[in-house]
C-alpha positions in Angstrom: 0.0 0.0 0.0 1.3 3.4 -0.9 1.7 6.2 1.6 -1.2 8.7 1.6 1.1 11.3 3.2 3.5 11.2 0.3 0.7 11.3 -2.2 -0.9 14.3 -0.5 2.3 16.1 0.5 5.0 15.3 -2.1 7.2 18.1 -0.8 7.6 16.3 2.6 10.8 14.3 2.7 11.4 11.1 4.6 14.8 9.8 3.6 16.4 6.5 4.6 20.1 5.8 4.3 22.4 3.1 5.8 24.7 4.2 8.6 28.3 3.4 7.7 30.1 0.9 10.0 28.9 -0.5 13.3 26.4 1.6 15.3 25.4 1.2 19.0 22.6 2.5 21.2 23.4 2.8 24.9 21.4 3.8 27.9 23.8 4.6 30.6 26.1 1.6 30.8 23.6 -0.7 29.1 24.1 -1.4 25.4 20.5 -1.9 24.1 21.3 -2.3 20.4 24.5 -2.9 18.4 24.6 -3.5 14.6 26.4 -2.9 11.3 23.0 -2.7 9.6 21.4 0.5 10.9 19.2 2.9 8.8 19.2 6.6 9.5 15.8 8.3 8.8 15.8 12.0 8.2 12.3 13.3 8.1 11.4 17.0 7.6 10.6 18.5 11.0 12.1 15.6 13.1 15.5 14.8 14.4 17.4 11.9 12.7 16.2 8.5 13.9 18.2 5.3 13.9 16.4 2.1 13.1 18.1 -1.1 14.3 17.3 -4.7 13.1 15.2 -6.4 15.7 17.8 -9.2 16.1 20.4 -6.6 17.2 18.2 -5.1 19.9 18.1 -6.4 23.5 14.6 -7.7 23.2 14.9 -9.1 26.8 14.7 -5.5 27.9 11.6 -4.7 25.8 8.0 -5.4 26.3 5.1 -4.4 24.0 3.1 -1.5 25.3 -0.5 -0.8 24.3 0.5 2.4 22.5 -0.1 2.7 18.8 0.4 5.7 16.5 -0.2 6.4 12.8 2.2 8.3 10.5 0.7 9.2 7.2 4.1 8.8 5.6 5.4 5.6 7.2 2.3 3.8 8.5 1.2 2.3 11.9 3.8 2.1 14.7 3.6 -0.1 17.8 5.7 0.7 20.9 7.9 -0.9 23.5 8.5 -0.2 27.2 12.1 -0.7 28.1 13.0 -2.4 31.4 16.6 -1.6 32.5 18.7 -1.6 35.6 17.0 1.4 37.2 13.4 0.9 36.2 11.3 1.1 33.1 10.9 3.7 30.3 7.4 3.8 28.9 7.1 3.8 25.1 10.8 4.3 24.7 11.1 2.5 21.3 8.8 1.8 18.3 8.6 -0.3 15.2 6.7 -0.3 11.9 5.8 -4.0 11.3 4.1 -3.2 8.0 5.1 0.2 6.8 3.8 1.8 3.6 5.6 0.6 0.4 7.8 3.7 0.3 9.4 2.7 3.6 9.3 -1.0 3.5 13.0 -1.1 4.6 11.8 -0.1 8.1 9.7 -3.2 8.5 10.5 -4.9 11.8 13.3 -2.5 12.7 13.3 -0.7 16.1 14.0 3.0 16.8 14.6 4.6 20.2 13.0 7.8 21.3 15.7 10.3 22.3 13.2 12.5 24.1 12.0 9.7 26.4 15.5 8.4 27.1 17.6 11.4 28.3 20.9 9.5 28.5 20.5 7.6 25.2 23.7 7.6 23.2 23.6 6.5 19.6 27.1 6.4 18.1 29.6 4.7 15.9 30.9 1.6 17.7 34.6 1.1 18.2 
């Protein structure tokens, strides 16, 4: 299915590009994701977001939440609450299981919400 957002607003850009090398997401001392297959998504009006393959994310620290949102450009997102050493972070990550055709590369990948995780560091791994 094609994105109604892109059809109605062709001037709005949502660009995906692979991140070169290995990339890691860390919350404090905990590495929550580590991969050499990360996509950076630059969307007009939003900070860059990094989408990790599900198999590179610490799924033992994730539990599905009830939260769902809809993006007219990417599709329907479902959210995860993260449980870490010092408690839980509600709706701290999300995924598009079945994104619109224009963004099918995001299917099953997980992104972390920098606003909800104040000490999140996403960086090139050594």
